[in-house]
C-alpha positions in Angstrom: 1.6 0.8 -24.1 -1.6 1.5 -22.1 -3.6 -1.5 -21.2 -7.3 -0.6 -20.7 -9.3 -2.3 -17.9 -11.4 -5.2 -18.9 -15.1 -4.7 -19.3 -17.4 -6.6 -16.9 -18.2 -9.4 -19.3 -14.4 -10.0 -19.9 -13.8 -10.2 -16.2 -16.5 -12.8 -15.7 -15.3 -14.8 -18.7 -11.7 -14.8 -17.4 -12.8 -15.9 -14.0 -14.8 -18.8 -15.4 -12.0 -20.2 -17.6 -9.2 -19.4 -15.1 -9.2 -22.7 -13.2 -8.9 -24.8 -16.4 -6.2 -22.5 -17.7 -4.2 -22.8 -14.4 -4.5 -26.6 -14.6 -3.3 -26.6 -18.2 -0.3 -24.3 -17.3 0.5 -26.5 -14.4 0.6 -29.6 -16.6 2.9 -27.7 -19.0 5.2 -26.4 -16.3 5.7 -29.6 -14.2 7.9 -31.3 -16.9 9.8 -28.0 -17.4 10.4 -27.9 -13.6 11.8 -31.4 -13.7 14.1 -30.5 -16.6 15.2 -27.3 -14.8 16.2 -29.4 -11.7 18.1 -31.9 -13.9 20.1 -28.9 -15.3 21.7 -28.4 -11.9 25.2 -29.0 -13.2 24.7 -26.0 -15.5 22.5 -23.8 -13.3 23.9 -24.4 -9.9 21.5 -22.0 -8.2 18.5 -23.6 -9.9 17.2 -20.2 -11.0 14.9 -21.6 -13.7 13.4 -24.2 -11.3 12.9 -21.5 -8.6 11.1 -19.1 -11.0 8.9 -21.9 -12.3 8.0 -23.0 -8.8 7.1 -19.4 -7.7 5.1 -18.9 -10.9 3.0 -22.0 -10.2 2.5 -20.9 -6.6 1.2 -17.5 -7.8 -1.1 -19.3 -10.3 -2.7 -21.5 -7.6 -2.9 -18.7 -5.0 -4.7 -16.6 -7.6 -7.0 -19.6 -8.5 -7.7 -19.9 -4.8 -8.8 -16.3 -4.7 -11.2 -16.8 -7.6 -12.6 -19.9 -5.8 -12.8 -18.0 -2.5 -14.5 -15.0 -3.9 -17.1 -17.2 -5.6 -17.6 -19.3 -2.4 -18.2 -16.1 -0.3 -20.7 -14.8 -2.9 -22.5 -18.2 -3.0 -22.6 -18.5 0.8 -24.1 -15.0 1.2 -26.5 -15.4 -1.7 -29.5 -16.1 0.6 -28.4 -14.4 3.8 -30.1 -11.2 5.1 -28.4 -7.9 4.3 -27.4 -7.3 7.9 -25.8 -10.7 8.3 -24.0 -10.3 5.0 -22.7 -6.8 5.9 -21.2 -8.1 9.1 -19.2 -11.0 7.7 -18.7 -10.0 4.0 -15.8 -7.7 4.7 -14.1 -9.9 7.3 -14.2 -13.0 5.0 -12.6 -11.0 2.1 -10.0 -9.6 4.4 -9.0 -13.1 5.6 -8.9 -14.3 2.0 -6.6 -11.5 1.0 -4.3 -11.9 4.0 -4.0 -15.7 3.5 -3.0 -15.1 -0.1 -0.4 -12.5 0.9 1.0 -14.8 3.6 1.2 -17.6 1.1 3.0 -15.5 -1.5 5.5 -14.2 1.1 6.1 -17.7 2.5 6.8 -19.2 -0.9 8.8 -16.1 -2.0 11.2 -16.7 0.8 11.3 -20.4 0.2 11.8 -20.4 -3.6 13.6 -17.2 -4.5 15.2 -16.2 -1.2 13.1 -13.1 -0.6 14.1 -11.6 2.8 12.9 -8.5 4.7 14.9 -6.4 7.1 13.9 -3.5 9.3 16.4 -0.9 10.2 14.4 -0.1 13.4 10.9 -0.9 14.7 8.1 0.5 12.6 5.4 2.7 14.0 2.0 2.0 12.3 0.2 4.8 14.1 -2.6 4.8 16.5 -5.1 1.9 16.4 -7.8 4.4 17.0 -7.4 6.1 13.6 -6.8 5.0 10.0 -3.4 5.2 8.4 -2.2 6.9 5.2 0.9 5.2 3.8 3.0 7.0 1.1 5.7 4.7 -0.1 8.6 4.6 -2.4 8.0 2.5 -5.5 11.0 0.6 -6.7 12.0 -3.0 -7.4 9.9 -6.1 -8.2 7.1 -7.0 -5.8 7.4 -4.0 -3.4 3.6 -3.4 -3.4 3.0 -7.0 -2.3 5.6 -6.8 0.4 4.2 -3.5 1.8 0.6 -4.7 1.6 1.6 -7.9 3.5 3.5 -5.9 6.1 0.4 -3.7 6.8 -1.9 -6.7 7.1 0.4 -9.2 8.9 2.2 -6.9 11.3 -0.1 -4.0 11.8 -3.4 -5.9 11.5 -4.6 -3.2 9.1 -6.6 -3.8 5.9 -4.5 -2.5 3.0 -6.7 -0.3 0.7 -4.5 0.2 -2.3 -4.4 2.6 -5.2 -3.4 0.5 -8.3 -3.3 0.7 -12.1 -6.6 -0.4 -13.5 -5.1 -2.9 -15.9 -4.6 -5.1 -12.8 -8.4 -5.8 -13.0 -7.4 -8.3 -15.6 -6.0 -10.5 -12.9 -8.9 -12.9 -12.1 -8.3 -13.5 -8.4 -6.3 -10.5 -7.1 -8.3 -8.0 -9.1 -11.6 -9.4 -7.7 -10.6 -9.5 -4.1 -9.0 -6.1 -4.1 -12.1 -4.7 -5.7 -14.2 -6.3 -3.0 -12.1 -4.8 -0.2 -12.7 -1.5 -1.9 -9.3 -0.6 -3.3 -9.1 2.0 -6.0 -8.0 1.3 -9.6 -6.6 4.4 -11.3 -8.0 4.8 -14.8 -5.4 4.3 -17.6 -7.0 7.0 -19.6 -9.2 9.9 -18.6 -11.3 12.2 -20.7 -11.3 16.0 -20.7 -12.5 17.3 -17.4 -12.2 13.9 -15.6 -11.0 14.3 -12.0 -8.8 11.4 -11.1 -8.5 12.5 -7.5 -12.2 12.3 -6.7 -12.2 8.5 -6.3 -9.1 8.9 -4.0 -11.1 11.3 -1.9 -14.0 8.9 -1.7 -11.6 6.0 -0.8 -9.9 8.1 1.9 -13.2 9.2 3.4 -14.4 5.6 3.5 -11.4 4.4 5.6 -12.3 2.7 8.9 -10.3 2.7 12.1 -7.9 -0.1 11.2 -7.7 0.5 7.5 -4.5 1.7 5.7 -4.6 3.5 2.4 -1.4 2.5 0.5 -0.4 5.1 -2.2 2.8 5.3 -4.3 3.2 9.1 -5.0 5.9 8.5 -7.7 3.2 6.7 -9.8 5.6 4.1 -11.2 8.6 2.1 -10.3 11.9 4.0 -10.1 14.4 3.3 -12.8 17.4 5.4 -13.9 15.7 6.1 -17.3 12.4 7.1 -15.6 14.3 9.4 -13.2 15.9 11.2 -16.2 12.6 11.5 -18.1 10.9 12.8 -15.0 13.4 15.7 -14.7 13.1 16.5 -18.4 9.3 16.6 -18.1 9.5 19.0 -15.2 11.7 21.3 -17.3 9.3 21.1 -20.2 6.5 22.2 -17.8 8.6 25.2 -16.7 9.2 23.8 -13.2 12.9 24.4 -13.3 13.3 24.9 -9.5 11.6 21.6 -8.8 13.6 19.9 -11.6 16.8 21.1 -10.0 15.7 19.8 -6.6 14.6 16.4 -8.2 18.0 16.1 -9.8 19.5 15.7 -6.4 17.2 12.8 -5.7 19.0 10.3 -7.8 17.3 7.3 -6.3 13.6 8.4 -6.2 11.2 9.9 -8.7 9.7 13.3 -7.9 6.4 12.6 -6.1 3.1 13.6 -7.6 1.2 15.5 -4.9 -2.4 15.5 -6.1 -3.4 12.1 -4.6 -1.4 12.8 -1.4 -3.1 16.2 -1.0 -6.5 14.7 -1.6 -6.1 11.9 0.8 -4.6 14.0 3.6 -7.2 16.7 3.2 -10.0 14.1 3.3 -8.7 12.6 6.5 -7.1 15.2 8.8 -7.6 12.7 11.6 -5.4 10.0 10.1 -1.8 9.2 10.9 0.6 9.4 8.0 3.5 6.9 7.3 6.3 7.6 4.9 8.0 4.4 3.8 11.4 4.1 2.2 13.0 0.8 1.2 16.0 -0.4 -0.7 17.7 -3.6 -1.9 15.8 -4.5 -5.1 15.6 -1.3 -7.0 18.5 -2.1 -9.4 16.7 -5.2 -10.6 14.9 -3.6 -13.5 14.9 -6.1 -16.4 13.7 -9.7 -16.3 17.2 -10.8 -16.9 18.6 -8.8 -14.0 15.9 -10.3 -11.7 16.7 -13.8 -13.0 20.4 -13.5 -12.4 19.9 -12.1 -8.9 17.9 -15.2 -7.8 18.1 -16.3 -5.0 17.6 -12.9 -3.5 19.5 -13.5 -0.2 22.2 -11.1 -1.3 19.5 -8.5 -2.0 17.4 -8.2 1.2 14.5 -5.8 1.2 15.4 -3.2 3.8 12.6 -0.9 5.2 12.6 2.4 7.1 9.6 4.5 7.9 8.6 7.8 9.5 5.2 8.2 11.1 3.4 11.5 11.8 0.3 12.1 13.9 -2.5 14.5 12.9 -0.9 17.4 14.8 2.5 16.7 13.2 1.7 17.2 9.6 0.3 20.0 7.4 -3.3 20.4 6.3 -3.2 23.1 3.6 -2.6 21.9 0.0 0.4 24.2 -0.6 2.0 23.1 2.7 1.3 19.5 2.0 3.1 19.7 -1.4 6.2 21.3 0.2 6.1 18.8 3.0 5.9 15.9 0.6 9.0 17.1 -1.3 10.8 17.5 2.0 9.9 13.9 3.0 11.0 12.6 -0.4 14.3 14.3 0.0 14.7 12.4 3.2 13.7 9.2 1.5 16.3 9.8 -1.2 19.0 10.5 1.3 18.2 7.4 3.3 18.2 5.2 0.2 21.6 6.7 -0.9 23.1 6.0 2.5 22.1 2.3 2.3 23.1 1.4 -1.2 25.9 -0.8 0.2 23.5 -2.6 2.6 24.2 -6.3 3.3 22.6 -8.6 5.8 25.7 -8.6 8.0 25.2 -4.9 8.8 21.9 -5.5 10.5 22.5 -9.0 11.9 20.1 -11.8 11.3 16.8 -11.4 9.5 13.9 -10.6 11.7 11.0 -13.0 11.8 7.3 -12.5 12.4 7.9 -13.2 16.1 10.4 -10.2 16.1 7.5 -7.8 15.3 8.6 -4.4 14.1 5.8 -2.8 16.0 6.9 -0.1 18.4 6.9 -1.3 22.0 7.2 -4.9 21.0 
């Protein structure tokens, strides 16, 4: 089912009524949380209580984003254009980073979300923007990667997302204001979906990071099968044969990647692989896996400077397939990953930055 983006009047209406809705949902969930805790003899891992707690945290973080966006708008209502331009972006960046920090902190506390790094991550030169092309699999991977770019690399994540996320009152509003790109659910004949990606890439500033998921959707075994069938229907038998060997990733779509790399030949490029949560596909599987301490989110990346990557479209397409083959191989090699293999979980003080 395709969910269209909300019109402007609907976004405004949802933002106005969101705080009362959050208060009502909180009033309904608190008694349920108490009941879930009292069911400890039945649910020894308190899964229901943990899920309810994280749900409430997300609601209030999102409500905080709505309030923060309104406050920033109100505070700059009567300021001069120059003063507004200087602080507008910084205030929205801080608002987004605080929300990401809050979600990650509570994700660790309530559902045992943990992150491991196979080796230090290289976020590229601080003198150039960064293009990040990441595997898409498992619940919450986009939030984890956006937080990683902001908290560890100090880069503003500019994200390419589905436009139905504009329905989210807080997250949709702040991501729009930091100039992320929402991919249209439907396009008419002749519409060029890569043009906004080009505009977004060209607008990147020195410490920005464009986060793009070339697969287009979360990996699942069923989607992997369908993607191969679709390639064969399109007559791309050679690529279908190649994709059939990538059992743990979907074949990447190259148009957005080619557009972004062509628009910013000066940018570093970061390929991100991760594993640990991809087999949690259904809500029941996710629920049964909580707490997630036995499913750490393991990350590996490869970074290329401007002189280490191709610039021509055909070369970029072949290069992207080559990188995705490497991602698939790495994920396959780490399917039996456990925290014991890498030692203790790294903390924010153990920064994955190169040279730390």
